C-alpha positions as a Markdown table, in Angstrom:
| # | Residue | x | y | z |
|---|---|---|---|---|
| 1 | Unk | 71.9 | -90.2 | -45.1 |
| 2 | Unk | 70.0 | -86.9 | -45.1 |
| 3 | Unk | 66.4 | -86.9 | -46.2 |
| 4 | Unk | 65.8 | -85.9 | -49.8 |
| 5 | Unk | 63.9 | -82.6 | -50.0 |
| 6 | Unk | 60.7 | -82.4 | -51.9 |
| 7 | Unk | 61.0 | -81.8 | -55.6 |
| 8 | Unk | 58.5 | -78.9 | -55.3 |
| 9 | Unk | 57.1 | -76.9 | -52.5 |
| 10 | Unk | 54.6 | -74.1 | -53.3 |
| 11 | Unk | 53.8 | -71.9 | -50.4 |
| 12 | Unk | 51.0 | -69.2 | -50.2 |
| 13 | Unk | 51.3 | -68.5 | -53.9 |
| 14 | Unk | 49.3 | -65.8 | -55.6 |
| 15 | Unk | 49.6 | -65.9 | -59.4 |
| 16 | Unk | 47.9 | -64.1 | -62.3 |
| 17 | Unk | 48.3 | -61.4 | -64.8 |
| 18 | Unk | 49.0 | -57.6 | -64.6 |
| 19 | Unk | 49.1 | -57.9 | -60.8 |
| 20 | Unk | 45.6 | -59.4 | -60.6 |
| 21 | Unk | 45.6 | -62.8 | -59.0 |
| 22 | Unk | 43.8 | -65.7 | -60.7 |
| 23 | Unk | 45.2 | -68.2 | -58.1 |
| 24 | Unk | 45.3 | -67.4 | -54.4 |
| 25 | Unk | 47.1 | -68.9 | -51.4 |
| 26 | Unk | 48.2 | -72.0 | -53.4 |
| 27 | Unk | 50.0 | -74.6 | -51.2 |
| 28 | Unk | 51.2 | -77.9 | -52.6 |
| 29 | Unk | 54.0 | -80.3 | -52.4 |
| 30 | Unk | 55.5 | -82.9 | -54.8 |
| 31 | Unk | 58.1 | -85.3 | -53.5 |
| 32 | Unk | 60.6 | -87.4 | -55.5 |
| 33 | Unk | 58.8 | -90.2 | -57.2 |
| 34 | Unk | 55.4 | -88.6 | -56.5 |
| 35 | Unk | 52.7 | -88.3 | -59.1 |
| 36 | Unk | 50.3 | -85.5 | -58.1 |
| 37 | Unk | 47.2 | -84.4 | -60.0 |
| 38 | Unk | 45.9 | -80.9 | -60.1 |
| 39 | Unk | 42.2 | -81.1 | -60.9 |
| 40 | Unk | 39.3 | -78.7 | -61.2 |
| 41 | Unk | 36.8 | -77.2 | -63.7 |
| 42 | Unk | 37.8 | -75.0 | -66.6 |
| 43 | Unk | 38.9 | -71.6 | -65.6 |
| 44 | Unk | 39.9 | -72.7 | -62.1 |
| 45 | Unk | 43.5 | -71.5 | -62.5 |
| 46 | Unk | 45.3 | -74.8 | -63.2 |
| 47 | Unk | 47.3 | -73.7 | -66.2 |
| 48 | Unk | 48.2 | -70.4 | -64.5 |
| 49 | Unk | 49.5 | -72.4 | -61.6 |
| 50 | Unk | 51.6 | -74.7 | -63.8 |
| 51 | Unk | 53.0 | -71.8 | -65.9 |
| 52 | Unk | 53.9 | -69.9 | -62.8 |
| 53 | Unk | 55.8 | -72.9 | -61.3 |
| 54 | Unk | 57.6 | -73.3 | -64.6 |
| 55 | Unk | 58.7 | -69.7 | -64.5 |
| 56 | Unk | 56.7 | -68.5 | -67.5 |
| 57 | Unk | 54.6 | -66.2 | -65.3 |
| 58 | Unk | 56.1 | -64.1 | -62.5 |
| 59 | Unk | 54.4 | -64.8 | -59.1 |
| 60 | Unk | 52.5 | -62.0 | -57.4 |
| 61 | Unk | 53.2 | -63.3 | -53.9 |
| 62 | Unk | 54.4 | -66.4 | -52.1 |
| 63 | Unk | 57.3 | -68.8 | -52.7 |
| 64 | Unk | 58.3 | -71.7 | -54.9 |
| 65 | Unk | 61.1 | -74.1 | -53.8 |
| 66 | Unk | 62.7 | -76.7 | -56.0 |
| 67 | Unk | 64.7 | -79.4 | -54.3 |
| 68 | Unk | 64.9 | -77.2 | -51.2 |
| 69 | Unk | 66.1 | -74.1 | -53.0 |
| 70 | Unk | 64.0 | -70.9 | -53.4 |
| 71 | Unk | 63.4 | -70.4 | -57.1 |
| 72 | Unk | 60.5 | -68.0 | -56.8 |
| 73 | Unk | 61.8 | -65.4 | -59.2 |
| 74 | Unk | 63.8 | -67.6 | -61.4 |
| 75 | Unk | 62.9 | -67.4 | -65.2 |
| 76 | Unk | 61.9 | -70.5 | -67.2 |
| 77 | Unk | 65.2 | -71.0 | -69.0 |
| 78 | Unk | 67.1 | -71.2 | -65.7 |
| 79 | Unk | 64.5 | -73.5 | -64.2 |
| 80 | Unk | 64.9 | -75.8 | -67.2 |
| 81 | Unk | 68.6 | -76.0 | -66.4 |
| 82 | Unk | 67.6 | -76.8 | -62.8 |
| 83 | Unk | 65.6 | -79.8 | -64.0 |
| 84 | Unk | 62.1 | -78.5 | -64.6 |
| 85 | Unk | 60.4 | -79.7 | -67.8 |
| 86 | Unk | 56.9 | -78.5 | -68.9 |
| 87 | Unk | 54.7 | -80.3 | -71.4 |
| 88 | Unk | 52.4 | -77.3 | -72.3 |
| 89 | Unk | 48.8 | -77.4 | -73.3 |
| 90 | Unk | 48.7 | -77.7 | -77.1 |
| 91 | Unk | 52.1 | -79.5 | -77.2 |
| 92 | Unk | 54.1 | -76.7 | -78.9 |
| 93 | Unk | 55.6 | -79.0 | -81.5 |
| 94 | Unk | 57.4 | -78.1 | -84.8 |
| 95 | Unk | 55.3 | -79.8 | -87.4 |
| 96 | Unk | 58.1 | -79.8 | -90.0 |
| 97 | Unk | 60.6 | -81.5 | -87.8 |
| 98 | Unk | 60.7 | -85.3 | -87.3 |
| 99 | Unk | 60.4 | -87.0 | -84.0 |
| 100 | Unk | 64.1 | -87.7 | -84.0 |
| 101 | Unk | 64.9 | -84.0 | -84.6 |
| 102 | Unk | 62.6 | -82.9 | -81.7 |
| 103 | Unk | 64.5 | -85.3 | -79.4 |
| 104 | Unk | 67.9 | -84.1 | -80.6 |
| 105 | Unk | 67.0 | -80.5 | -80.0 |
| 106 | Unk | 66.1 | -81.3 | -76.4 |
| 107 | Unk | 69.4 | -83.1 | -75.6 |
| 108 | Unk | 71.7 | -81.9 | -72.8 |
| 109 | Unk | 74.9 | -83.4 | -71.5 |
| 110 | Unk | 73.0 | -85.6 | -69.0 |
| 111 | Unk | 70.3 | -86.6 | -71.5 |
| 112 | Unk | 68.5 | -89.9 | -71.5 |
| 113 | Unk | 70.0 | -92.3 | -74.1 |
| 114 | Unk | 67.7 | -92.9 | -77.0 |
| 115 | Unk | 67.4 | -96.6 | -75.9 |
| 116 | Unk | 66.2 | -95.5 | -72.4 |
| 117 | Unk | 63.7 | -93.1 | -73.8 |
| 118 | Unk | 62.2 | -95.5 | -76.3 |
| 119 | Unk | 61.9 | -98.2 | -73.6 |
| 120 | Unk | 59.7 | -95.8 | -71.7 |
| 121 | Unk | 57.8 | -94.6 | -74.9 |
| 122 | Unk | 58.0 | -97.6 | -77.3 |
| 123 | Unk | 55.3 | -96.2 | -79.6 |
| 124 | Unk | 57.7 | -93.4 | -80.6 |
| 125 | Unk | 60.1 | -95.8 | -82.2 |
| 126 | Unk | 57.9 | -96.7 | -85.1 |
| 127 | Unk | 57.5 | -93.0 | -86.0 |
| 128 | Unk | 61.0 | -91.8 | -85.2 |
| 129 | Unk | 61.6 | -90.6 | -88.7 |
| 130 | Unk | 58.2 | -89.0 | -89.3 |
| 131 | Unk | 57.4 | -85.3 | -89.1 |
| 132 | Unk | 55.4 | -84.2 | -86.2 |
| 133 | Unk | 52.7 | -82.7 | -88.4 |
| 134 | Unk | 51.6 | -86.1 | -89.8 |
| 135 | Unk | 51.5 | -87.9 | -86.4 |
| 136 | Unk | 48.2 | -88.8 | -84.7 |
| 137 | Unk | 47.1 | -86.7 | -81.7 |
| 138 | Unk | 48.2 | -89.5 | -79.4 |
| 139 | Unk | 51.6 | -89.7 | -81.1 |
| 140 | Unk | 52.1 | -86.0 | -80.9 |
| 141 | Unk | 51.3 | -86.0 | -77.2 |
| 142 | Unk | 53.7 | -88.8 | -76.6 |
| 143 | Unk | 56.4 | -86.9 | -78.5 |
| 144 | Unk | 55.7 | -83.8 | -76.4 |
| 145 | Unk | 56.2 | -85.9 | -73.3 |
| 146 | Unk | 59.3 | -87.6 | -74.7 |
| 147 | Unk | 60.9 | -84.3 | -75.6 |
| 148 | Unk | 60.4 | -83.2 | -72.0 |
| 149 | Unk | 62.0 | -86.4 | -70.7 |
| 150 | Unk | 65.1 | -86.2 | -72.7 |
| 151 | Unk | 66.8 | -83.8 | -70.2 |
| 152 | Unk | 66.1 | -86.3 | -67.4 |
| 153 | Unk | 63.9 | -83.8 | -65.4 |
| 154 | Unk | 63.7 | -83.7 | -61.6 |
| 155 | Unk | 60.2 | -82.1 | -61.9 |
| 156 | Unk | 57.9 | -82.8 | -64.8 |
| 157 | Unk | 54.9 | -80.5 | -65.3 |
| 158 | Unk | 52.2 | -81.7 | -67.7 |
| 159 | Unk | 49.2 | -79.5 | -68.8 |
| 160 | Unk | 46.2 | -81.4 | -70.1 |
| 161 | Unk | 47.8 | -84.5 | -71.6 |
| 162 | Unk | 44.3 | -85.6 | -72.7 |
| 163 | Unk | 43.4 | -82.4 | -74.7 |
| 164 | Unk | 41.6 | -83.5 | -77.9 |
| 165 | Unk | 42.2 | -87.2 | -77.3 |
| 166 | Unk | 39.8 | -90.0 | -76.9 |
| 167 | Unk | 39.6 | -91.5 | -73.4 |
| 168 | Unk | 41.1 | -94.8 | -74.7 |
| 169 | Unk | 44.2 | -93.0 | -75.9 |
| 170 | Unk | 44.4 | -91.1 | -72.6 |
| 171 | Unk | 44.3 | -94.4 | -70.7 |
| 172 | Unk | 47.4 | -95.5 | -72.6 |
| 173 | Unk | 49.3 | -92.2 | -72.1 |
| 174 | Unk | 48.7 | -91.3 | -68.4 |
| 175 | Unk | 50.5 | -94.4 | -67.0 |
| 176 | Unk | 53.7 | -93.0 | -68.6 |
| 177 | Unk | 53.7 | -90.4 | -65.8 |
| 178 | Unk | 53.8 | -93.2 | -63.3 |
| 179 | Unk | 56.8 | -94.7 | -65.1 |
| 180 | Unk | 58.6 | -91.4 | -65.2 |
| 181 | Unk | 58.2 | -91.0 | -61.4 |
| 182 | Unk | 59.2 | -94.6 | -60.6 |
| 183 | Unk | 62.1 | -95.0 | -63.1 |
| 184 | Unk | 63.6 | -91.5 | -63.1 |
| 185 | Unk | 62.7 | -90.5 | -59.5 |
| 186 | Unk | 61.1 | -87.3 | -60.8 |
| 187 | Unk | 58.3 | -85.5 | -59.2 |
| 188 | Unk | 55.3 | -85.2 | -61.5 |
| 189 | Unk | 52.6 | -82.6 | -61.3 |
| 190 | Unk | 49.9 | -82.8 | -64.0 |
| 191 | Unk | 46.7 | -81.1 | -64.9 |
| 192 | Unk | 43.9 | -83.4 | -66.1 |
| 193 | Unk | 40.2 | -83.2 | -66.9 |
| 194 | Unk | 39.7 | -87.0 | -67.0 |
| 195 | Unk | 39.3 | -87.2 | -63.2 |
| 196 | Unk | 38.8 | -91.0 | -62.9 |
| 197 | Unk | 41.9 | -91.8 | -65.1 |
| 198 | Unk | 44.0 | -89.2 | -63.2 |
| 199 | Unk | 43.2 | -90.7 | -59.9 |
| 200 | Unk | 44.2 | -94.2 | -61.0 |
| 201 | Unk | 47.7 | -92.9 | -61.8 |
| 202 | Unk | 48.2 | -90.2 | -59.1 |
| 203 | Unk | 49.4 | -90.7 | -55.6 |
| 204 | Unk | 47.7 | -87.5 | -54.4 |
| 205 | Unk | 45.5 | -84.8 | -55.8 |
| 206 | Unk | 44.5 | -81.2 | -55.3 |
| 207 | Unk | 41.2 | -79.8 | -56.5 |
| 208 | Unk | 41.4 | -76.1 | -57.5 |
| 209 | Unk | 38.3 | -74.0 | -58.0 |
| 210 | Unk | 37.9 | -70.3 | -58.3 |
| 211 | Unk | 41.6 | -70.0 | -57.9 |
| 212 | Unk | 41.8 | -71.8 | -54.5 |
| 213 | Unk | 42.5 | -75.3 | -53.3 |
| 214 | Unk | 39.1 | -76.6 | -52.2 |
| 215 | Unk | 40.0 | -80.3 | -51.6 |
| 216 | Unk | 43.1 | -82.4 | -51.3 |
| 217 | Unk | 44.0 | -85.9 | -50.3 |
| 218 | Unk | 45.3 | -89.2 | -51.5 |
| 219 | Unk | 44.0 | -90.5 | -54.8 |
| 220 | Unk | 42.3 | -93.4 | -53.0 |
| 221 | Unk | 40.6 | -91.1 | -50.5 |
| 222 | Unk | 39.2 | -89.0 | -53.3 |
| 223 | Unk | 38.0 | -92.0 | -55.3 |
| 224 | Unk | 36.3 | -93.2 | -52.2 |
| 225 | Unk | 34.4 | -89.9 | -51.8 |
| 226 | Unk | 32.9 | -89.3 | -55.2 |
| 227 | Unk | 30.1 | -87.0 | -53.9 |
| 228 | Unk | 32.6 | -84.8 | -52.1 |
| 229 | Unk | 34.7 | -84.7 | -55.2 |
| 230 | Unk | 31.8 | -83.7 | -57.4 |
| 231 | Unk | 30.7 | -81.0 | -55.0 |
| 232 | Unk | 34.2 | -79.5 | -55.1 |
| 233 | Unk | 33.6 | -78.8 | -58.7 |
| 234 | Unk | 30.4 | -76.8 | -57.8 |
| 235 | Unk | 28.1 | -78.3 | -60.4 |
| 236 | Unk | 30.6 | -79.2 | -63.1 |
| 237 | Unk | 30.1 | -82.7 | -64.4 |
| 238 | Unk | 32.9 | -84.9 | -63.1 |
| 239 | Unk | 33.5 | -88.4 | -64.4 |
| 240 | Unk | 35.1 | -90.4 | -61.6 |
| 241 | Unk | 34.7 | -94.0 | -62.7 |
């Protein structure tokens, strides 16, 4: 049986705006069932990287491959059909729609059954009929993730799941990414500011600073080298524990 290609391979990617690179020479790989963290201080280029991979920003240089196929210039709507789902920073929910309506809008012919989705995200069941605008921050984030999972993605991109949430809520949400990888076989690439929590969930991590990868390794390796990890942030406070 032939080897399964990586879900995502980014090679020598330059990305930015109006032809000016914010991210330079980005190289990273996400395999099937991998959970990979993209870490770094504010302004490092993490969101730009995710949005470029998702097809929302046109790359300046380099290549992006999905499941072995070159998708460098493919727009977001086509990448979504190819199995890429993005949970954007800020969640992008429709506050007047219910949880159920959000999930219905995301359905495709190969969608997860409601039962499968709610087994992965059981806290959504109790608010299935409520409008997104009245949900707590944690519930809204869970809905954003659930909506992205409905289409049974091959590659899940998550930008700042912890935004505006207490660490105790983040500690309940991040393990969902592990389940997505394990149960759906998806590759997961996520941006996260809570470094310690991210490294408990991730298999591997890349640290981005000033638009370049400055450190990479297994999550355990980075946890075992807290001083090196802190120095890669160049003075930004990093909570690793």
